[in-house]
N, C-alpha and C positions, 0 to 999 in steps of 0.2 A: 504494499500500499504506500501511496505517496499523497500527502495532503487529503486523506480520507477517500482517495480513489484507488480502486484495484488497478494494478499495473501488470500486464502480461508482457514478459520480457523474452522475446524470441532469442534463442541461442544461449540461454542461461539455465543453470540447474538450481533446484531448491538448495538454499544454504550458501550459495556462492555470493561473493561481493563482486559486482561488475559495474562498469561505467556504461550507461545505456542512453540512447537517443530516442525521445518520444517521436513516433512517426504518425500516430493517428489518435484522435480523441473522440470518445463518445460520452454519453451522459455521465455515467459513473465509472467508465473504463478508460484506461490509457493503454495503448499498444506501443511497445518500444522494441528496438533492436539492440543487441549487445554490441558495444563498440570495443570494449576492452575487458578482459577478465582480470580482476585484481587479486582475488583469492579463489583459486580453482578447486572444484570438488575432486576428490580422488576418483570419482566416477566419470570424469571428463576424459575424452579421447579425441584424437585428431580425426575430423570427419573425412570420409572418402570423397565427398563431393560438396557442392554448394548447398548449405542448409536451406536456402530458399527455393531450391528446385523441388517441385511437387513431390510430396511424400517423404521428405528427408528431414523433417523437423527434429527427429531424435538421433540423427546420425552422429552427433558429437557426444553421445552418452553410451557408456559400456552397456552391452546387451542385457545383462541381468538386472541392472538398475532401470533400463527402459521398461522391462516387464513389471517391476515393482511400481514404477510411476504410473503406468497404464492401469494397473489394478487399483491404485489410489484414485485415479480419475473416475473409474467405474463406480467405486464405493461412494465417492463424493456425489456423483450424479444420483445414485439411489437415495442418499440421505437428503440432499438439498432439493432435488427436483421431484422425486417420487415420494419424498417424506417417509422412506422405508430404509432406515439404517440397517446395514448388513451386520450380522453377528460375527462373521469371520472374514478375514481379509480375502480379497479376490485374487486368485492365482491365474495369471494369464499364461496360457499354454505357450510353450516354446515352439518356434518354427525356425527354419534355417535363417541365418542373418542375411544372407545374400541369395538372390535368385528365388525369392519366396513368392512372387506374384505369378499366378497362373492366368490372370486376366488384367488387362490395363487398357486405358484409353489414352492414346497419344495424339497430340495436336499436330496439324500439318500447316506449314507456311513456306512458300517459296521453294518447294522441293525438299525442305527439311522437316524432320519430325522430332518430337520431344514432349516433355512435360512442360507445363507453364510454371514460371517462378510464382511463388505464393503472392496472391493479390494482384497479379498482372496478367497480361496476355503476351508476355515475352517468353519465347521458347528457351529451354535449357536442355542439356544433354541427358536424356533419360538413361542411356547406357551407363553413364558415370555414376548414377545413383546406386547401381548394383541391385535394383529391385527386380529386374528382369534377367532371365538367363542370357548368357552371351549368344547362344544360338537363336534365341528369340529375337534379339536385336539384329542379328545377321539376317534373319528371315524378313524382318521389316525393311532392312537396308536393301536386300535383294529385290523386294517388291518395288520399292521406290525407284531403284535403278532401272528396273524393267518397264516401268510405267511413267516415264517423265512427263508425258503429255497429259496424263490423268491427274497429276499432283495439284495443279492450280485449281482444279475443280473440287478438291476435297478440303474439308475442315478438320477431320479427325479419322483415325484408324483405331478400331478396337481389336486387340489381339487376345485370343483365348486359346489355351492349350490344355491337353489332358494331363493327368497326374504325373505320368512318367515322361512328359514332354516329347512324345514321339509323333504327335499330330497337333497342328495349329490351324486356327481359322482367323483370317483377317476380315473384319467387317468394315466396309468403307462408309464414311459419313459424308455425303456430298454437301456442298454449299447450297443454300436455298436460292 
């Protein structure tokens, strides 16, 4: 909190001391970005990608701590929103840290594809986030290379694959 307002600080962990810049204000909320970490958490790690690239908000946090934080978020939602406090902590099931997504919607612009940076329509490199399997990214790349004339007519591609990643489907979303 700062001056009675809740502050969400992107790129910080609970308990850390950081220097942050307020980026956006709402009635009772402030949204800020971490500019500098003054006292780092032992759970902090170097992220593999840009934290603002879609789906990467927790990339700077060691995986076991990510799972604990996500459990706390779920418990908080039950207590605060549903008014149903949980009697036991929420255990978030582990998944692979990388290549865990079997389905993703990537945006297309100018022959490029990727996730949007948080809060923008600016593309970032989805492959760098390691959310998708390298061969999934290669399949999207191969499609884009094979269909250059089609790319300006698309807004997004949804890729879905089976559990063992032996089959993929690309669903094309045309511009209206």
